[in-house]
C-alpha positions as CSV (number, residue, x, y, z in Angstrom):
1,M,33.0,32.3,49.4
2,R,34.0,35.0,51.8
3,Y,37.6,35.2,53.1
4,T,38.2,37.3,56.3
5,V,41.4,38.1,58.1
6,L,41.5,38.7,61.9
7,P,44.6,40.2,63.5
8,P,46.0,38.1,66.4
9,A,46.3,39.3,70.0
10,P,49.4,41.6,70.5
11,P,51.6,39.0,72.3
12,L,51.1,36.6,69.3
13,R,52.0,39.1,66.5
14,P,55.7,38.3,66.4
15,Y,54.8,34.7,65.6
16,V,51.3,34.7,64.0
17,E,50.6,36.6,60.8
18,C,46.8,36.3,61.2
19,L,43.8,34.2,62.0
20,W,41.6,33.7,58.9
21,R,38.1,32.5,58.1
22,L,36.7,31.1,54.9
23,E,32.9,30.8,54.7
24,G,30.2,30.2,52.1
25,D,28.7,27.7,49.7
26,G,31.4,25.6,48.1
27,A,29.0,23.2,46.2
28,G,30.1,22.8,42.7
29,L,33.2,25.0,42.9
30,P,36.3,23.8,41.1
31,E,39.5,22.7,42.7
32,E,42.0,25.4,43.6
33,T,45.8,25.4,43.6
34,I,47.5,26.8,46.8
35,V,51.1,27.8,46.3
36,P,53.9,27.6,48.9
37,D,54.6,30.8,50.8
38,G,57.1,29.9,53.6
39,C,54.4,30.0,56.3
40,M,53.1,27.1,58.3
41,E,49.4,26.9,59.2
42,I,46.9,25.2,61.4
43,V,43.6,24.6,59.6
44,L,40.3,23.7,61.2
45,H,37.3,22.7,59.2
46,C,34.3,23.7,61.3
47,G,31.9,22.9,58.4
48,D,32.4,20.4,55.6
49,R,35.9,19.2,55.1
50,F,37.9,20.1,51.9
51,E,39.4,17.4,49.7
52,R,43.0,17.2,48.7
53,V,43.4,16.3,45.1
54,A,46.3,14.2,44.0
55,A,48.2,14.6,40.7
56,G,46.2,11.8,39.1
57,G,42.9,13.3,40.1
58,A,42.2,11.0,43.1
59,A,40.7,13.0,46.1
60,A,40.7,12.3,49.8
61,P,39.1,14.4,52.6
62,Q,41.4,16.5,54.7
63,P,41.5,15.9,58.5
64,R,39.0,18.0,60.6
65,A,42.0,19.8,62.1
66,F,45.5,19.7,60.8
67,V,48.9,21.4,60.6
68,V,50.3,22.3,57.2
69,G,54.1,22.0,57.3
70,Q,56.4,23.9,55.1
71,M,55.5,23.3,51.4
72,L,57.7,23.2,48.4
73,D,55.0,21.9,46.0
74,P,51.6,23.3,45.1
75,L,48.6,21.9,47.0
76,V,45.4,21.3,45.1
77,I,42.2,21.3,47.1
78,R,38.4,21.2,46.5
79,P,35.9,22.8,48.9
80,G,33.1,21.0,50.6
81,A,29.5,22.1,50.3
82,R,29.2,24.1,53.5
83,V,32.5,25.9,54.0
84,A,33.3,27.2,57.5
85,T,37.0,26.9,57.8
86,W,39.4,28.7,60.2
87,G,43.1,29.0,60.0
88,I,46.1,30.2,62.0
89,R,48.9,31.4,59.7
90,F,52.3,31.6,61.4
91,R,54.9,33.9,60.2
92,P,58.0,32.3,58.5
93,G,59.8,30.7,61.4
94,G,57.0,31.6,63.8
95,A,55.5,28.2,64.4
96,A,58.3,26.5,66.4
97,P,57.3,27.9,69.8
98,F,53.8,26.3,69.6
99,F,54.9,22.7,68.7
100,D,56.9,20.0,70.5
101,E,57.9,18.6,67.1
102,A,60.9,19.9,65.2
103,M,59.7,21.7,62.1
104,P,61.4,19.4,59.5
105,E,59.3,16.5,60.8
106,L,56.2,18.4,59.5
107,A,57.6,19.7,56.3
108,G,55.7,18.7,53.1
109,R,52.9,17.2,55.1
110,C,49.3,17.9,56.2
111,V,49.3,16.2,59.7
112,D,46.2,15.5,61.7
113,L,46.5,17.9,64.7
114,A,45.1,15.3,67.1
115,S,47.9,12.9,66.3
116,I,50.7,15.2,67.4
117,G,51.6,17.5,70.3
118,G,50.8,15.5,73.4
119,A,47.8,15.3,75.7
120,G,45.0,17.9,75.6
121,R,45.2,18.9,71.9
122,G,42.2,16.7,70.9
123,R,40.0,18.4,73.6
124,W,41.1,21.8,72.4
125,I,40.0,20.9,68.9
126,E,36.6,19.9,70.2
127,R,36.3,23.2,72.1
128,I,37.0,25.1,68.9
129,L,34.5,23.2,66.9
130,E,31.9,23.6,69.6
131,A,32.2,27.4,69.8
132,R,28.9,29.0,68.6
133,T,30.1,32.5,67.8
134,V,33.0,34.0,65.9
135,S,34.2,35.9,69.0
136,E,34.1,32.8,71.1
137,R,36.0,30.7,68.6
138,R,38.6,33.4,68.2
139,R,39.0,33.7,72.0
140,R,39.5,29.9,72.4
141,I,42.1,29.8,69.6
142,E,44.1,32.7,71.0
143,A,43.9,31.3,74.5
144,W,45.4,28.0,73.4
145,L,48.1,29.8,71.4
146,L,49.0,32.0,74.4
147,D,49.1,29.0,76.7
148,R,51.4,27.1,74.3
149,L,53.6,30.2,73.9
150,G,54.0,30.5,77.7
151,R,55.1,26.9,78.2
152,R,58.0,26.6,75.7
153,H,61.2,28.4,75.0
154,A,62.2,28.2,71.3
155,D,65.5,29.3,69.8
156,P,64.9,32.9,68.6
157,L,67.5,32.8,65.9
158,P,65.5,31.0,63.2
159,G,62.6,33.4,63.4
160,L,64.9,36.5,63.4
161,A,66.8,35.1,60.4
162,A,63.5,34.3,58.5
163,G,62.3,37.8,59.2
164,A,65.5,39.2,57.6
165,I,64.9,37.0,54.5
166,V,61.4,38.3,54.2
167,S,62.5,41.9,54.7
168,A,65.0,41.5,51.9
169,R,62.4,39.9,49.6
170,G,64.5,36.8,49.4
171,R,67.5,38.6,48.0
172,V,70.0,38.0,50.8
173,R,73.3,36.1,51.1
174,I,73.0,33.2,53.6
175,D,76.6,33.6,54.5
176,D,76.0,37.2,55.5
177,L,73.1,36.1,57.8
178,A,75.3,33.5,59.4
179,S,78.1,36.0,59.9
180,R,75.7,38.5,61.5
181,A,74.5,35.8,63.9
182,G,78.2,35.0,64.8
183,L,77.9,31.5,63.5
184,G,79.5,29.3,60.9
185,P,77.4,28.6,57.8
186,R,76.7,24.9,58.8
187,Q,75.7,25.7,62.4
188,F,73.5,28.5,61.2
189,E,71.8,26.3,58.6
190,R,71.2,23.5,61.2
191,R,69.5,25.9,63.6
192,F,67.5,27.6,60.9
193,L,66.3,24.3,59.5
194,K,65.2,23.0,62.9
195,G,63.2,26.1,63.7
196,V,61.8,27.0,60.3
197,G,61.4,23.6,58.6
198,L,63.2,24.6,55.5
199,P,66.9,25.5,54.7
200,P,67.4,29.2,54.4
201,R,67.9,29.1,50.7
202,A,64.6,27.3,50.2
203,L,62.8,30.0,52.2
204,A,64.5,32.7,50.3
205,R,63.3,31.1,47.1
206,L,59.7,31.0,48.4
207,V,59.8,34.6,49.5
208,R,61.2,35.7,46.1
209,F,58.3,33.8,44.5
210,Q,55.7,35.5,46.7
211,N,57.3,38.9,46.0
212,L,56.7,38.2,42.3
213,F,53.0,38.3,42.9
214,R,53.4,41.6,44.7
215,L,55.2,43.0,41.7
216,V,52.5,41.7,39.4
217,H,49.9,43.6,41.5
218,A,52.0,46.8,41.4
219,R,52.6,46.9,37.7
220,D,50.4,48.8,35.2
221,E,50.0,48.5,31.4
222,A,53.0,50.7,30.8
223,D,55.3,48.2,32.5
224,G,57.3,45.6,30.7
225,G,56.5,41.9,30.5
226,W,57.7,38.8,32.5
227,A,61.4,39.4,31.6
228,D,61.3,42.8,33.4
229,L,59.4,41.2,36.4
230,A,62.0,38.5,36.6
231,C,64.8,41.1,36.9
232,A,62.8,43.1,39.5
233,A,62.2,40.0,41.6
234,G,65.8,38.8,41.5
235,Y,65.6,35.9,39.1
236,Y,68.5,35.3,36.8
237,D,66.3,35.7,33.7
238,Q,62.8,34.9,32.4
239,A,63.6,31.2,32.0
240,H,64.5,31.0,35.7
241,L,61.2,32.6,36.7
242,L,59.2,30.3,34.5
243,R,61.0,27.2,35.8
244,D,60.3,28.3,39.4
245,F,56.7,29.1,38.6
246,R,56.1,25.6,37.1
247,E,57.6,23.9,40.1
248,L,55.9,26.0,42.7
249,A,52.5,26.6,41.1
250,G,52.3,23.7,38.6
251,S,51.6,26.1,35.7
252,T,52.8,29.0,33.7
253,P,52.2,32.5,35.2
254,P,49.4,33.6,32.8
255,R,47.6,30.3,33.1
256,F,47.8,30.2,36.9
257,L,46.7,33.8,37.4
258,A,43.8,33.4,35.0
259,G,42.6,30.2,36.7
260,Q,42.8,31.2,40.3
261,G,39.8,30.7,42.5
262,E,38.7,33.1,45.2
263,F,40.7,31.4,48.0
264,S,43.9,31.1,46.0
265,R,43.5,34.7,44.8
266,A,43.1,35.9,48.4
267,L,46.3,34.2,49.5
268,T,48.4,35.9,46.7
269,G,46.5,39.2,46.8
270,R,47.9,42.6,47.6
271,A,46.4,42.8,51.1
272,R,47.7,39.4,52.1
273,L,51.2,40.2,50.7
274,D,51.2,43.4,52.6
275,D,50.8,41.4,55.8
276,L,53.5,39.0,54.8
277,F,56.1,41.6,53.9
278,G,55.0,44.1,56.6
């Protein structure tokens, strides 16, 4: 399969990391594990739909178009035969201006896009699926996003605070962020949760986890093992790293990295993490 990233229109860049396309033949490909990264997404299956695979092995087709709320658990998916999937990946804290729903309402869920957000969204989905060229589909996606952005005023604090957490690679004191915002810790956390969909410490944990992949890509054979990586990423020790990895990826680091499929590998690859961390 071929994974392609498209930069968003300039007015969208503070909120949207990228648009992406995944295309190719998915027949017979194994399931893949997608790990949490602190970013919400909209996914549109313009070809065959993927299946979501539950822990016991039961599989169910994903909606044709859906929003992926903030995740704290790995998501296991299996591609359809004809893959033609598009996605809108929001920056951490960047999705709130485009939805009427509070972000915690979507957390941990993959929600059919036609079932939320008011009138007109179903027709927009149809227009995206009907587009015959890449450029036309991209234009229609961006036009909808720009229209939504112009209609709503979202609290800017959650996005700014989330950006500070990303810039610090997750190694930041939440009390310091609250103090910089001129707020008490509880008020800060309430506003952050409403706009991001996760508490600030949970986002910091996911950012630290994603930075671990970045450090893995940067190391060479002369570098130390997982204990050194744990220290560099800000974990207490190697046991802390391994516990987080099992909870967020469902496996040990070597087994997960060795078993990644093309899509999963692209989402934790160097180029993608450069986009996330700027």
